[in-house]
Each structure stands twice: as structure tokens, then as C-alpha cells.
TITI-293450 format. One record per residue (C-alpha): residue in three letters; z, x, y. Coordinates in steps of 0.25 Angstrom, whole numbers, plus 5000, padded with zeros to 4 digits. Each point is the difference from the previous one (the first is absolute). Example, Ala and Ser with C-alpha at 12.3 -4.5 7.8 and 13.67 -1.06 7.14 Angstrom:
BEGIN
ALA503150494982 SER499850065014 
This chain:
BEGIN
MET549258105516 PHE500249865007 ARG500150025015 GLN500549905010 LEU500250025015 THR501449965001 ILE500450094988 ALA499450125007 ALA500949965012 ALA501250004991 ILE499850144995 SER500050045015 ALA501550024999 LEU499850134994 LEU499150065011 CYS500550075012 PRO500049915012 VAL499450115008 ALA498849994991 TYR499949855003 ALA499950025015 ASN498850094997 THR499449914990 GLN500050114989 ASN500449954986 ASN500450114991 SER500649924988 ASP501150074991 THR500049934987 SER501150084994 ASN501149895003 ILE499149874999 GLU500749964987 ARG501349985007 VAL499549915011 GLU500749865000 ILE499249895007 THR500649875006 GLY500149894990 SER500450094989 ARG501250094996 LEU499250084990 LYS499750145002 GLY499050094993 VAL499149884997 ASP498649985006 LEU500149875006 GLU498850015009 GLY499449865003 THR501049924992 VAL500649935012 PRO499449955012 LEU500650115010 THR499650025014 VAL500350145006 LEU500050055014 ASP500050154999 GLN500350105011 ASP498650005005 ALA499949855002 ILE501350005007 ILE499650115010 ARG498649945002 SER500649865003 GLY500650045013 ALA501249924996 ASN501350035007 THR500949914991 ILE500049954986 HIS499749865005 GLU498850055007 LEU499550074988 LEU500149884991 LYS499749885009 ASP498550004996 LEU500150014985 SER499649874994 VAL501149994990 LEU501050005012 LYS499349895009 GLY500049855000 GLY501249915000 ASN501350025008 GLY500650124992 THR499650135007 PHE500550015014 SER500150105011 THR500850015013 SER499049905006 GLU500849894993 SER501450055004 GLY500849935010 GLY501449975006 THR500449884991 SER500449984986 ASN498749944996 SER499250135004 THR499850124992 PRO501050125003 ALA499750085013 GLY499250134997 GLN499949974985 ALA498849974991 ALA499749964986 ALA498950014989 SER499749884992 LEU499050004988 ARG499249884998 GLY500749925012 MET501149974990 GLY501150055010 PRO500650145003 SER501249974990 ALA499049994989 THR499450145002 LEU500850114994 THR500050135009 LEU500350134994 ILE500050145005 ASN499750104989 GLY500249894990 ARG501449975004 ARG500649885009 VAL500250005015 ALA501149925007 PRO499549885006 SER500249975015 SER501449945002 PHE499349905010 ALA499349904991 ALA498749935004 GLY500549864999 THR500850024987 GLU499050094994 ASN500550144999 PHE498950105001 VAL499850155001 ASP499650045014 ILE498850094999 ASN500150045014 ALA501250084995 ILE499150084990 PRO499550135007 LEU498550014999 ALA500150155002 ALA500750014987 ILE499049924992 GLU499050074990 ARG499449884995 ILE500349854998 GLU499749934986 ILE499949855000 LEU500149914988 ALA499749865003 THR500549934987 GLY501349974994 ALA500850124996 SER501449964997 ALA499950044986 VAL500050145005 TYR500750005013 GLY500949875000 ALA500349915011 ASP499149965012 ALA498750054994 VAL499449864999 ALA498850035008 GLY500050154997 VAL500450135004 ILE499850105012 ASN500450144997 TYR500050105011 ILE499950144994 LEU500650115008 LYS499450145003 GLU500550114992 ASP499750154997 PHE499450015014 THR499850145005 GLY499750045015 ALA500249915012 GLN499249895006 LEU500149935013 ASN499449875003 GLY499949935013 ALA499349875005 PHE499949915012 SER499349865001 ASN499949895010 SER499149885002 THR498850005009 ALA500549865005 GLN501049995012 GLY501450044999 ASP500750124993 ASN500349974986 SER499850144995 LYS500650074988 THR500450144999 GLN500350084987 LEU500450144996 ASN500450054987 LEU500250144993 VAL500050034985 TYR500550144995 GLY500150054986 THR500450134994 LYS500350064986 ILE501350084998 GLY500050054986 ASP499949894991 THR500349905011 ASN499049925009 LEU500649945013 THR499249905008 LEU500549965013 PHE499449895010 ALA500349945013 ASP499349885007 ILE500149935013 PHE499349885005 ASP500049925012 ARG499349875004 ASN499949925013 PRO500049854999 LEU498849915001 LYS500249875007 ALA499349874997 THR499649995015 ASP499350134998 ARG498949944992 ALA499149885005 ILE500149934987 SER501549995000 ALA500350005015 THR500049855000 ALA500349894990 PRO498749964993 LEU500349855003 THR500549955013 ASN500849894992 SER500850104993 TYR501050005012 SER501549994999 TYR500849915009 LEU501050125002 PRO499550095011 THR500850135004 LEU501049985010 GLU499250095010 ASN498949914999 ALA500949885003 PRO500649904990 ASN499549864997 VAL500949875001 TYR500249954986 TYR499349874998 TYR501349924997 SER500550035014 SER498749955006 ARG499949855005 SER498650004995 GLY500350064986 ASP499150115003 GLU500350155001 LEU500050055015 PRO499650135005 ALA500850085011 PRO499350015013 ASN500150154999 CYS499350024987 GLN499350145001 THR498849964991 PRO498949895001 LEU500649874994 THR499649964986 THR499649854996 THR500749964987 GLU499449894991 TYR500949905007 GLY499450035013 GLU501250085005 GLU499850125009 ILE501050114996 CYS500350145002 ALA499550064986 TYR500350124991 TYR499150084991 PRO500650114992 ASN498850105002 GLN500650065012 HIS501250054992 ASP499350044987 TYR499850144995 LEU498950034990 GLU500650134998 THR501450045003 PRO500550135005 PHE500350094988 GLU500450154998 SER500450074988 ILE500550144995 SER500150054986 ALA500350134993 GLY500250044986 LEU499850104988 MET499450014986 LEU500650114991 ASN499550044987 SER500750114992 GLN499850054986 PHE501250044992 GLY499550064986 GLU499349874994 VAL500749905009 GLN499449965013 TRP500949955012 HIS499449905010 THR500649965012 ASP499549925012 PHE500749955012 PHE499549935013 PHE500649945012 SER499449915010 GLN500449935012 THR499249895007 LYS500249935013 SER499449875005 THR500149895009 ALA499549864997 TYR499849875008 SER500149854998 SER499749895010 PRO501149975010 ALA501149914994 PRO499949855003 ILE501249955008 ASN500749894993 GLN501349925001 ILE501250064994 ASN499849924987 ASP498650055000 SER499449875004 ASP498849995010 GLY500249985015 PRO501250085005 PHE500749945012 VAL500250075013 LEU500749955013 GLU499249915009 ASP500350115011 ALA498950084993 LEU498949925007 PHE500650005014 ILE499150125002 PHE498849915001 ASP500649915011 ASN499149975012 ALA500550025014 ASP500349855001 GLY500950014987 SER499049934991 ASN499750054987 ALA498849954992 LEU500450064987 LEU501449955000 ASP499549865003 GLN499250004987 LEU501250034991 TYR501249944994 ILE501350085004 ASP500949984988 PRO501550044998 PHE500250104989 THR501250084995 THR500150155002 GLN500750104991 SER501350005008 GLY500149854999 ARG499549965014 THR499149885002 VAL498850045009 TYR498749955004 GLY498650064997 PHE498749994992 GLY499350064988 PHE499050115002 ASP499050084991 ALA499950155001 ARG500150134992 PHE500550135005 ASN499250115007 ASP500050124991 PRO499550004986 ARG501150024989 THR500050154998 VAL500650084989 GLU500050154998 VAL500150054986 GLU500350144995 THR499950024985 LYS500450134993 ASN499550034986 PHE500350114990 ARG499650024986 LEU500550114990 VAL499450014986 SER500450124991 SER499450014986 LEU499950094988 GLU498950014990 GLY499550084989 GLU499550004985 ILE500650004987 GLY498950034990 ASP498949915003 TRP500849905007 SER500350015015 TRP501249945006 GLU500549975015 THR501349955006 GLY500349985015 VAL500949935010 THR499649925012 LEU500849975013 SER499249925010 ARG500649945012 SER499549925012 ARG500949975012 SER499549915012 SER500749965013 GLN499549895009 GLU500449965014 ALA499549895009 VAL499850075013 ALA499349885008 GLY499749855000 VAL501349964992 TYR501049915007 ASN501449954997 ARG499849854999 TYR501549975005 GLN499950095011 PHE498649955005 HIS500549864999 GLY501250045008 ALA499150065010 ILE499149885002 THR501349915002 GLY500750105009 GLU501150044990 LEU499750144998 CYS501050115005 ALA499650145005 ASP500650064988 GLY499149924990 SER501149914996 LEU499949845002 ALA500949935010 SER501049914996 PHE500249865006 ASP501449955003 GLY499549865005 ASP499850045014 ASN499550145001 LEU499350114992 ASN500850124997 CYS499550144996 GLY501450074999 ASN499950145006 SER498549995002 GLN499149925010 LEU499249884998 LEU498550025002 PRO499049905007 PHE499249924990 TYR498850064994 ASN498749925005 PRO498950014990 PHE499049955011 LEU500350105010 GLN499050125000 GLY500150145006 ASP501549995003 ALA500850134996 SER501349945000 ASN499549884992 ASP499350104990 ALA501350084999 ILE500849884995 LEU498949984989 ALA500150154996 LEU501549984998 THR499749904988 GLN499150104993 ALA500550044986 ARG499750134991 PRO500249964986 THR499950114990 ARG499650014985 ASP500350114990 GLY499450024986 GLU500150094989 SER499250014987 THR500350104989 VAL499450034986 TYR500750094990 GLY499250034988 TRP500050094987 ASP498850004990 ALA499650084988 ASN498850004991 VAL499350084989 SER498550004997 GLY499250054989 GLU499249984987 ILE500849914991 PHE499049984988 THR498650004995 PHE499149894997 ASN498750024993 ASP500250155003 LEU500149975015 PRO501250025008 ALA500949895005 TYR500950035012 ALA501349945005 ALA500950005012 ILE501449954999 GLY501049995012 VAL501249945006 GLU500449975014 VAL501349965007 ARG500049955015 GLN500949945010 GLU499549935012 GLU500949975012 LEU499649925013 LYS500849955012 ASP499449945013 ILE501149975010 PRO499749945013 SER501049995012 ASN500949885000 ASN499249945012 ALA498749994992 ARG500649934988 ALA500049854996 ASP501149944992 ALA500749864998 ASN501250045009 ASN499150015012 GLY499249884997 TYR498950094995 LEU499750045014 VAL499750145003 GLU500750055013 VAL498650045005 PHE498849925003 GLY498850014990 PHE500550124993 GLY500850024987 SER500250084988 SER500849984987 VAL501050084992 SER499350054987 GLN500850094990 ALA499850034986 LYS499950104989 ARG499550014986 GLN499950094988 GLN498950014990 TYR499750084988 ALA498750014992 ALA499350064988 PHE498550014998 VAL499050054989 GLU498550025002 LEU499050034990 ASN498650055000 VAL499349994986 ALA498650054997 LEU499549894991 THR498650074998 GLU499350115008 GLN499549895010 ILE501249905000 GLU501450025005 LEU501249915001 GLN501050015011 ALA501349924998 ALA501350005008 GLY501349925000 ARG501250015010 TYR501349935000 ASP500749995013 HIS501449945001 PHE500649965014 ASP501549975001 ASP499849885009 PHE498949924993 GLY499850064986 GLY498950074993 THR498549994998 PHE499050074991 ASN498650035004 PRO498950044991 LYS498650065002 ILE498850014991 GLY498750075004 LEU498850044993 SER498950105004 TYR498650024993 ARG499250135003 PRO498649984994 SER499650135007 ASP500650105009 SER499449935012 LEU500549864997 ILE501349944998 VAL500449854998 ARG501449975003 GLY500949884999 SER501549975001 TRP501049885000 SER501450025005 THR501249925005 SER500850045013 PHE501249955008 ARG500650015013 ALA501549995001 PRO500649925011 SER500250095012 LEU501450045004 THR499749925013 GLN499649884992 ALA501250014992 GLY501050035011 VAL499649945013 LYS501049915007 LEU499349895008 ARG498850075006 THR499649945013 THR498549985000 GLN499049895000 SER499449924988 THR498749934999 PHE499849874993 ASP498649964996 CYS499749855001 GLY498750024994 ALA500650034987 ASN500949884999 GLN499649865005 ALA501449954999 VAL500550115009 ALA498849985009 ASP500349855002 LEU501550035004 TYR499950125008 CYS498550025005 MET499549865003 GLY499250014988 ASP499250125004 GLY499850124992 THR500550105010 GLN501050114998 ILE501350005008 SER500950125002 VAL501549975003 ASN501350095001 THR500650024987 LEU501150094994 GLU499550074988 LEU501050014989 GLY500050114989 ASN500149964986 PRO500750094989 GLN499449904989 LEU498550045003 LYS499250044989 ALA499050124999 GLU498649975004 GLU499150034989 SER498550034998 ASN498950014990 ALA498950105003 ILE498750024993 SER499050115004 VAL498650024994 GLY499050105004 LEU499150124999 ALA499750135006 TRP498750074998 SER499550145005 PRO498650034995 SER500150135008 GLN500950085008 ASN499449945012 THR500149854996 ASN501249924998 LEU500249854998 THR501349924997 VAL500149854999 ASP501349934996 TYR500449854999 TRP501549975002 ARG500849884999 PHE501549975004 GLU500849884996 HIS501350015009 GLU501149914997 GLU501449975006 VAL499650045014 ILE501350015009 ASP500049935013 THR500649895007 ASN499349864998 MET500349915012 THR499049904995 ALA500649994987 VAL501449985006 LEU499549895009 ASP499449934988 ARG501350024991 ALA500849945012 MET499349874999 SER500849974987 ASP501250095002 ALA500949965010 SER500850134999 LEU498950075007 ARG500049915012 HIS500950025012 CYS500349945013 GLY500150115010 LEU500350144994 VAL500050034985 PRO501550024997 GLN500550134995 ASN499750044986 GLN499049894999 GLN498450005000 GLY499049915005 ILE499349935012 ALA500749985014 TYR499649875007 GLU500249965014 ALA501249925002 GLN499249885005 VAL499449984986 CYS501449974995 ASP500249885009 VAL498949924992 THR500049954986 ASP499049954990 ALA499949864996 ASN501250014991 GLY500950065010 LEU499950144995 ASN500050125010 ILE499250134998 GLU501250074994 GLN500249894989 GLN499450014986 GLY498949904998 ALA499649995014 ASN498649965003 LEU499550115010 ARG498749925003 GLN500949885005 ILE500950105007 LEU498850065008 ASP499549865003 ALA501449965005 TYR500150135008 ILE498749975007 SER500449865003 GLU501350045006 PHE499750125008 ASN498549985004 PRO499650154999 ARG498750055006 ASP498749974993 ASP499950154995 GLU501549994995 LEU499949894990 PHE500750074988 LEU501450034995 PRO500650105011 LEU500550124994 TYR501250085006 ARG500250154998 ASP500450104991 HIS499649944986 VAL500750084989 ILE498950044990 PRO500250094988 LEU499050104995 GLU499549954986 ASN498950034990 THR499049915007 GLY498750014991 SER498950084996 GLN498650065004 THR498850054992 LEU499050095006 ALA498850084994 GLY498950085005 ILE499050124998 ASP500250145005 PHE498750095001 LYS499750145004 PHE498750085000 ASP499750135005 GLN498750094999 ARG499950145005 PHE498750075003 ASN500050155001 PHE499150075010 LYS499950145004 GLU500649985013 GLY501149914995 ASP500449884992 PHE499849865003 THR500949894994 VAL499849855001 ALA501349924995 PHE500349854999 SER501249934996 GLY500749875002 THR500749884994 HIS499549864997 TYR501049894998 LEU499749904990 THR501349915002 TYR501350005007 GLU500849884997 ARG501449965002 ASN500849875000 LYS500349945013 PRO501550005004 GLY500649874996 SER498849964992 ASP499450024986 SER498650005006 LEU499350145002 GLU499450055012 LYS498850095000 LEU500250125009 ILE498750084998 GLY499349975013 SER501249955007 TYR500750075012 ARG500250144997 TYR499450004986 PRO498650055001 LYS499149994987 ASP499450135002 ILE500550135005 ALA499150124999 ARG499750145006 MET498850095000 SER499950145004 PHE498950115002 ASP500550144999 TRP499350135004 ASP500750134996 ALA499450135004 LYS500650145000 ASP500550005014 TYR500249855003 TYR500149864995 PHE499849865005 THR500349864994 LEU499449875005 SER500849894994 ALA500049845001 ASN501249914997 TYR499649864997 THR500949874999 SER499449874997 ARG500249875007 TYR501149904998 GLN500649885006 ASP500850005012 ASP501549965000 ILE499849875008 GLU500849914990 GLY501350025008 LEU499449985014 ARG500449885008 ALA499149885002 ARG499750045015 GLU499550144995 ILE499149944989 GLU499449915011 GLU499750125008 LEU499350074988 GLU499249874998 GLY499650015015 LEU499650154998 SER499149964988 VAL500550114991 LEU500449914989 ASP499249984988 SER499749864993 LYS501350014992 GLY500850025013 GLN500250154997 HIS499750135008 GLN499550124993 VAL500550145003 ASP498750085001 ASP499850124990 TRP500350145006 LEU499250134999 VAL500550125007 TRP499450144999 ASP500850135001 LEU499650145002 ALA500850124995 SER499550155002 GLY500550144999 TYR499550145003 PHE500550124993 VAL500050105012 THR500650114991 ASP500750014987 GLU501349985007 LEU499649895011 THR499449864998 LEU499749905011 ARG499949864997 LEU499549875008 SER500149864995 ILE499649875006 THR500549874995 ASN499349875003 LEU498850085005 PHE499349885006 ASP501249945007 LYS499949874992 GLU501149895004 PRO500749944989 PRO499649864996 ARG500649885008 VAL501249934994 PHE500549885006 GLY501249984991 SER500750135006 SER500550015014 ARG499450145000 GLY498649954998 PHE499750084987 ASP500650034987 SER500850135001 ILE500250024985 ASN498550014996 HIS499450045014 ASN500550075012 ALA499750005015 ASP500150155002 GLY498550015004 THR499350144999 ARG501050114998 TYR499850154999 GLN500850114994 LEU499950155002 GLY500750094990 LEU500150144996 THR500550074987 TYR500450155001 THR500350084987 PHE500750135001 
């Protein structure tokens, strides 16, 4: 009979987990005919090898040494490359960061929302906190202790499962019918400096009571943080010229260049770090984000649950329930200090510099400045100057997430047909609080002008005096004064603690029947027919001081921090049919079709056609074509002005480059307000998969599969396209803030003071923007690096179906086992070779080729050597990621100049990120039938990640890591 390594793993669900721990396989084939594999709803049908399925069985899970689902999946080639899969290394305290403590899996780099996550074939509530506007299932909330195996189908599967299975499906199969008890413990740490240890303990217990089997589990996990400064490669910025003009207050502010008589930025005399020379020859107190970056944030989780299987006559009742709670802290660099209207260069009283007076009363720094009048919040006219700085503490948020999932189903048989029906309730609740580094803009500006009262209120001005009512007026806060407790206490009074609460819920009911429906050429044909009803609800509600709206001029009350209200729900129903027809003894036809209807955007039908040919028991040739779709996420449909940043690509549109980038092909990020769009269409995809699986013997397995996706109507914002449309559409051009209920680009007010040759200003239809730019330069004489149309803030940009992407590649797996008297030796090799990955550039019809570009390696592979003996095992494995280009397109000219000086650029002006090969070791010793000891070492030779200059970390934290050599000690005790 045809055999394949992954199919053998699928049968592992029928084996006792205790047997896995002792590597004893005693197959029970009595129930094989009722196995359902991921990618099909058919039961009782031999589907071995008909789909390109990857299976991680219990043995693979235990031997991996993984503490979390993300750690288990991160080295699989189908989940690497691109920007989709992320872990807590990408989390932060701002809206552009991924949610603290959460992780997602993304097949083919197409994004986490394009990968459908299932548990026992049914859906899971996504996180209520989106990654941007993409809702995703937090895989950190899935308890690894409860997982029997994981099945991964990396091809479109909407014809069977419905929405979101664009790139494929990951199905987590829970343990069931477990008997006995098993205790697992593990401790790991790095051999490098710092304590970034991980500790895990879990217990699984199962018992049989009559015709009922009850399995219980509990798991606890704790991880210490890993700071960027703990690793040499990330401790400092890769380029000296990657500096920011905004140092922390404790390092000492700079004087803003507009207040300098020379037009240069000036450092304070008390800067605590060596001064940095800018490209203009200025000497400044600089900032680099590495000092506040965390490569891994602190994280802890607890989970518990049960799986209950009961037999009532001919009917089986299955119930699974689990609860998990995660806690994490995430950090982003300290918030920049701006003017109240978010412009650069906040003004402070001139008195702030009196601390630098010499004994004779002279003050060299004050002598170099313009001291100008400005108006305070109370209406006073005072004198001062502009400065550049950021707060001391990183923006820090604490997030707690609670998840529970309850599924109860009945199944049985009517004649030769099996039936199943079940209900699902899945919910994810998250709460967030900013605990440090977030400050109220109005209170802070009150503090630096001496208008803050002791109770946190702002003083009023009656024309002569400041009044605090029943409170007391505080001295002004001096940002240049260091180490003064009273001064620091005033700053502390301006700290804010905005909150955010979210909840995501999925209610579902499904039913299906499966069995033989007819015969063809005296061969059986099987069908599965089913229906599904689902309601999804999501709300994400931040506190008022973290929201932006037109009533407050789109100004969030706090600096550098913001969230948005997102609230939506939808109902969906679906019906599907699946057929498996044996056309001949060797050829089988698989066909499926599913209709889904959503109450918010309508219906969609998705078919699938597959053929498999078995010329012999050892060889199968397979192929399939299918369509899939992704419904707009509830966040994308329901978000209200999400405070974020958008990037426009001047390299994609020369007209945009000429107006906003001085003709250069750079990428520019600006503050925007992202607007949900109920008119969004579903993303659509066509998928093709063709391959073969060959097993000439029980010890040899080879699979090769070609795959291709054509993904259209991709949802995102498109700042480049909006800038392009604004050239001819005056309704998208606004002087100052975008008015309420309108969309478009906000320009600095100065732009409206000039006109084109016909006397039209920028808000008028028909205006020539090139002539307006020339007039602006002539009138206001900006600096040489600012010869572009100046944008203001808070551009209102809608989500839209922006374009398409096409990707194709080849997956391969090979393993060869050699049997010896002393044990078995296995060599395995697997990987993915990308043939193409193209998408249209935002705002342009031209295509960009992603393969070989930043974070898109062409080749990802894994090789392993396994030795299994009676009393022990060990595995030596290597993970390989090929080279790709550095992300230097967005670097400033000064940074490119430094790269040229380092001689690291090739003849095309690019820097290549080196390929990476890392060796791991895993081993175990069966001390007794009950006790197993394990030792694993990752990055055995302590290889540093390749240098990346386009990231402040100095390496690519998606495809590589800076953990260094890490060891893990573990034990399993069965009783």
C-alpha cells in the first residue's frame, strides 16, 4: 500500500500519547476508515497522498523542544518569508506594532488573515486587537500541551472551509482518549549574557469511566525579556548616521534649528553622550532606538481544559473546552515631544537655559538663539525658544488576554453514512493599559510654560495672574534640568495611562453527512454534504484620551500614542458539497464547491477540482485547482479613524516623487488616520497545485509539489495612490486638517498662501501642483533637503482593494531511513524554492518582484539526521535561509553615504543580506519506561544573524534571530 511520511503521522491520532513518548508504535487499524484529514470533510475514504499535507505529530512536537506554537512552527518553510508570520519580537506599545504577547502564523508570507486557523476542524475567535487592520488568531493562546498533532495544508481551501483559507489551513488536533498521566517540564536559557530564560510545566491526565473518556490538561509558561542591548549585533545602531535629532530628556534636549541664529541644531551643554556630527556639520545630542528595544518581551501564560468523549449507543458525544490567559508587556521607543498641534520644535520658556549662566551672568547658549514670543494655552504671551527631545521612558503597555473555546458535537452513522453536528463558542478578550512613557500633551505644555496646577489641571489667566482655584500653581518644568527630584515630579504629573479593551466572539453551528453516494465503473463514489451558520462579533474600544476625531482636531490627548474604535459584527451561512469519484482503479476525481453568504458584503461561490493518479501502490501524482476568498475583516469594515502611519513609495510613481520626494525614489512615512470601508470587496485567489509522492519502500519517501497563487483585490491603504489621485482631484487636497467626514491629504497652511500661474491655490480644481511647488520654494526658501510640497498631519486614508499579487514555488520533502541492529538512522531534507513573488506597487501599475528583496528569501530549507535507539535518540538539524537584498531604499542620503564609505554596497548600490545556516541538536534518554530526559541546543555554533543596515536592530528579526546558543533541559514522567 502507498505510504508517505506525513500520512503515517496523521494516523498517529489513534495511538496513545504515552506510546509516543516511548517511541513504540502499535497501530490500531480498526478505526482508520473514519479518519478525516485536513482539506476534506469526507470520512471513510482513503485520501492518502491526494493533498500536499504537512503533519507534525506528537513525537515531533516533543522532540522539537518548543514551548509555544510559534516556536514549533517558525522553522517550517511554508511559514517563512515575507512579513506575515510574526511573534512577540515584533510587538510594541503603538498602533503600528503587533499586539503585545501575541503571535500569528502566515502561510506563504501572504499575511496572517489569509491563513485559516482551525482546532479540530472548527474555527477559533481571532484576537480582538488587530495587527494593523488584519484580524488574526493568536497562536500563543492555543495551549501546546493539548495538541496531539498539527496538520498544515498550504493551498487554497475555501471550497471546503470557507473564508480566509486563501493561503491554506492550519488545523490543530487536540488529544483525546488519553489514559494515564504525563508530566512535562522544561527550562531553557541562552549561553549569552542576561537572563532571558523560559520555564514551562504541563500536566495531561486521562481516564476512562465506563463508555466515557475524560482528558484534562494544564500548562504554565513564563519567559523573561531579551533586550537589544543584551546582544552585540543589536546593542548599537548599525549606522552612526541613523541618528534621531530627538534625544531623551535625561540625555539633554537640543535647541531646535529654527531658534538658532545660525540655522543649525544646537546641543545643550549637559548632553550625557558624545555629540554626533550631522550631515550639515551640526554637533547634536543624538538618539538611537536600540537602548529601548526588546527582542523578546516578558510573557507568561496559563491554560487548562478538557476533552470529553462519550458513547451513547450508536451516538458519540465529543466536547472540548479550554481556557488560556496570557500576560505580556511591550515597549516602543520614547515618544517624541511636539508642539500641541503636533508640529516639530515645541517652545519652552527662555528661563530654561538660565541654569547654564556663568558666574558673570553670561550665557553662551542663549547668545546663539532667537528668543521669540509665543502664546500659551491660557492666552499669555511669553518668550522662549524651540527645542527637540523625547521622553525618557519607552512607551510601555501591559496586555492581558483571556481566551476560552467550547465545542460540543454529536456524531454517528445511519446505514453506510456518517453524520456529525456541532456547536462552537469561542471568545477572546484583551485589556491593555499604558503604564509608562505616555504623557498628556496639554498638561506637558502647561508644565513647560508654568501653567500646570498641583491637581493636574491647567491654570486660567485673568489678564494679570494665573489661577489654579483650590489647587496650587507649580513651578515650570525645565526639560534641560537633570537629576532634580522636584522637577522630575512635575513631569510625572503629566503622565497618562490610556486603556483599551477588546472582545472577539465566534458563534457557530455546523452539520454534515458523509458516505457512498453512487458507483461509477463498479467503483464507489463518496460525498460529503454540509451546512454552517456563524456569527462573528468584534469590538475594540480605547479610552477617550487615546482617540482621534475631528472634534479635537484629530489630536490624541497623549503624545505618540493612539488607538481607534472598531466595532462590527456579521452573520454568515454556507452550504458545501464534496465528491470523491474513482474514475478507474488508478484515477480519482476530487471535487468540491461551497457557497458562503455574508450579511454585509454578499455571497461568493468557490469550487475546487482535483485529480490523483496512482500507477502503483508506491506512487501518486496529484493536482488541484481551486478558488478562495478572504472576507474583509471586522476591523477593516468597522474601524473608525485608526491613528497610524502610512508609507508612500516615490519609487512607484515619478509624478508623486517630483512633488513630494525631490524626484528621488524614496519611501516616506507620515501620520495618517486609517478609515474603515464597508464597501470593501472580498479578496480573491486562484490556486494551482501539482505534484507527486513516491514511496518505493517503507523507508523512503519523496514528495515534490508545484504551487501557484493569484491573489487579487488585496485590502490595504494606498497612500501613494491617494497622492496620485489628488493631483487631479481637488476634493482630496486640504489646507490644514482634513474636514470632518472628508478624505484626502492635509497640506501645511503655507502652501495655501501661494498659487499657480493661473492664480489657483492648492484647494481649487485645476490647480497645477508643480507650479504651486515652485511658488512655495520661491516664497518661503526652505532648506535644501525640504524642496517639496510640505505635508501637514493626519491625512485621512480609506482602506481599499489596492491590487494583486502572484506567487509560485516548489515544495519538496525527502526522507530515508536505515535500519540497524542498534537503532534506526534517518536523513531528511525539506524546503521551499520560490519561483516568483510579484505584486503591483501601490499607486502604480508596475509590478515589483519580491523574491530576493528584503525578507523574501528565494530558498528556505531544513536538513536533519536522526538516530533512534532503544534507550535514546538524537537529532542534528540545520535550517537554511538564502540571501536577499537589504531594506536600504528607505534610508536617508546620509545613511547611504555611510554605507558607501563602509564599502558594503555592490555595483548596483545594493547590500545583500547573507544567507544563514544554523545547526540545532535535540536528544532524549529513556531512563525508565516512565521517565524521559531531554536536552536540546539551538544555534549550536552560536552563529550571529546576518547584518542588516535597513533595520535599527541590525538584523532581520522575522527570518533570523539574535538568541545565540540556547539550551533547554526537559523531562517527561508518565504515571
